[in-house]
C-alpha positions as CSV (number, residue, x, y, z in Angstrom):
1,M,0.1,0.3,-0.1
2,W,3.0,2.4,0.2
3,R,3.7,2.1,-3.5
4,L,0.3,3.1,-3.8
5,R,0.8,6.0,-2.1
6,E,4.2,7.0,-4.0
7,C,2.1,5.7,-7.4
8,S,2.6,8.6,-9.9
9,L,-0.4,7.5,-12.2
10,N,-3.7,9.5,-11.7
11,D,-6.8,6.9,-10.2
12,E,-7.5,6.4,-13.9
13,Q,-4.3,5.6,-15.0
14,L,-3.4,3.0,-12.2
15,G,-7.1,1.4,-12.5
16,I,-6.5,0.7,-16.0
17,A,-3.2,-0.6,-15.2
18,V,-4.7,-3.0,-12.3
19,G,-8.1,-3.6,-13.6
20,L,-10.7,-1.8,-11.8
21,S,-12.4,1.6,-12.3
22,G,-11.1,4.8,-11.8
23,N,-13.9,5.5,-9.2
24,A,-13.3,2.4,-7.4
25,I,-9.8,3.6,-7.1
26,R,-10.4,6.5,-5.6
27,N,-12.9,5.0,-3.1
28,R,-10.1,1.8,-2.2
29,R,-7.8,5.3,-1.7
30,S,-10.1,6.7,0.9
31,K,-11.5,3.4,2.4
32,P,-8.3,1.2,2.5
33,D,-10.5,-2.0,3.7
34,L,-12.5,-2.4,0.5
35,W,-9.2,-3.2,-1.1
36,K,-10.4,-7.0,-2.1
37,L,-7.1,-9.8,-1.9
38,S,-7.1,-10.1,-5.9
39,D,-7.0,-6.1,-6.4
40,V,-4.0,-6.4,-3.8
41,E,-2.4,-9.1,-5.8
42,R,-2.9,-7.3,-9.0
43,L,-1.3,-4.1,-7.4
44,A,1.6,-6.1,-6.7
45,T,2.3,-7.6,-10.0
46,H,1.6,-4.0,-11.1
47,F,4.5,-2.5,-8.7
48,T,6.2,-5.5,-9.8
49,L,6.7,-7.0,-6.1
50,P,6.1,-10.4,-4.8
51,V,2.7,-12.1,-5.0
52,T,4.0,-15.0,-2.6
53,A,1.9,-14.0,0.4
54,C,-1.4,-13.4,-1.4
55,V,-0.6,-16.8,-3.9
56,Q,-0.6,-18.5,0.0
57,L,-2.8,-16.9,1.5
58,S,-5.7,-17.7,-1.2
59,Q,-4.9,-21.1,-1.4
60,V,-4.9,-21.8,2.8
61,L,-8.9,-19.9,2.6
62,H,-9.5,-22.1,0.0
63,D,-8.5,-25.3,1.3
64,L,-10.3,-23.8,5.2
65,P,-13.9,-24.7,4.2
66,V,-13.0,-27.9,3.0
67,G,-10.8,-28.5,6.5
68,L,-13.4,-27.5,8.7
69,R,-16.0,-29.8,7.2
70,N,-14.1,-32.3,8.3
71,L,-14.0,-31.5,11.8
72,P,-16.3,-33.0,14.1
73,A,-19.1,-30.5,14.7
74,D,-18.7,-29.6,18.0
75,E,-14.8,-28.8,16.4
76,R,-15.9,-26.6,13.7
77,R,-18.2,-25.1,15.3
78,R,-15.2,-24.0,18.3
79,T,-13.2,-23.0,15.1
80,E,-15.6,-20.9,13.3
81,R,-16.4,-18.8,16.6
82,Q,-12.5,-18.0,16.5
83,L,-12.8,-17.0,12.9
84,L,-16.1,-14.9,13.1
85,F,-17.1,-17.0,10.3
86,K,-19.0,-19.8,9.0
87,T,-18.0,-22.2,6.6
88,T,-20.6,-21.3,4.4
89,Q,-19.5,-17.9,4.6
90,L,-15.6,-18.7,4.0
91,E,-17.1,-20.4,0.4
92,S,-18.9,-17.4,-0.5
93,Y,-16.2,-15.4,-0.3
94,N,-13.7,-17.5,-1.9
95,Q,-16.3,-18.0,-4.8
96,S,-16.2,-14.1,-5.1
97,D,-13.4,-12.2,-3.3
98,W,-12.0,-11.9,-0.4
99,P,-12.5,-8.2,1.5
100,V,-9.2,-7.2,2.9
101,R,-11.4,-5.6,6.0
102,Y,-12.5,-9.7,6.7
103,L,-9.1,-10.9,6.4
104,L,-8.2,-8.7,9.2
105,R,-10.9,-9.0,11.6
106,M,-10.1,-13.1,11.0
107,H,-6.5,-11.8,12.0
108,H,-7.4,-9.8,14.3
109,A,-10.1,-12.6,15.9
110,L,-7.4,-15.4,15.4
111,S,-4.9,-13.2,17.3
112,N,-7.0,-12.2,20.4
113,S,-7.5,-15.6,20.8
114,R,-3.8,-16.8,21.3
C-alpha cells in the first residue's frame, strides 16, 4: 500500500493498469478496507512486488472450508467462532473475493484468541 502513495499515476491510469475503474481506485484510496485480495495481488504485480503471500493466503483460504467440514461438529463450531466466520461464509468469499477488512477481522480474532 505504501507503493500506492508513491505512485505517479492518477486514479484513472492506475485503474486501467490493475483492471479497476478510476472511481473504484478513489474509493479504495479513501477507504483502504474496501480492497480485495485479488486487487492487492494485481497491485503487487503492477508494482513488480512478490505475490507469494497473496497466492499462499488464497490457497489456505480455499482449503479452509474443506478442512473445517472434516472436523467433528463441536470442533468445527468452536473454530468458526474463533474465526468469526461460518464455513458457508468462507466458501462464499472464496467464490467471490475476499475483502481485506474481513481478512483483517479474522486475523485480529485469531490473534486475540491466543
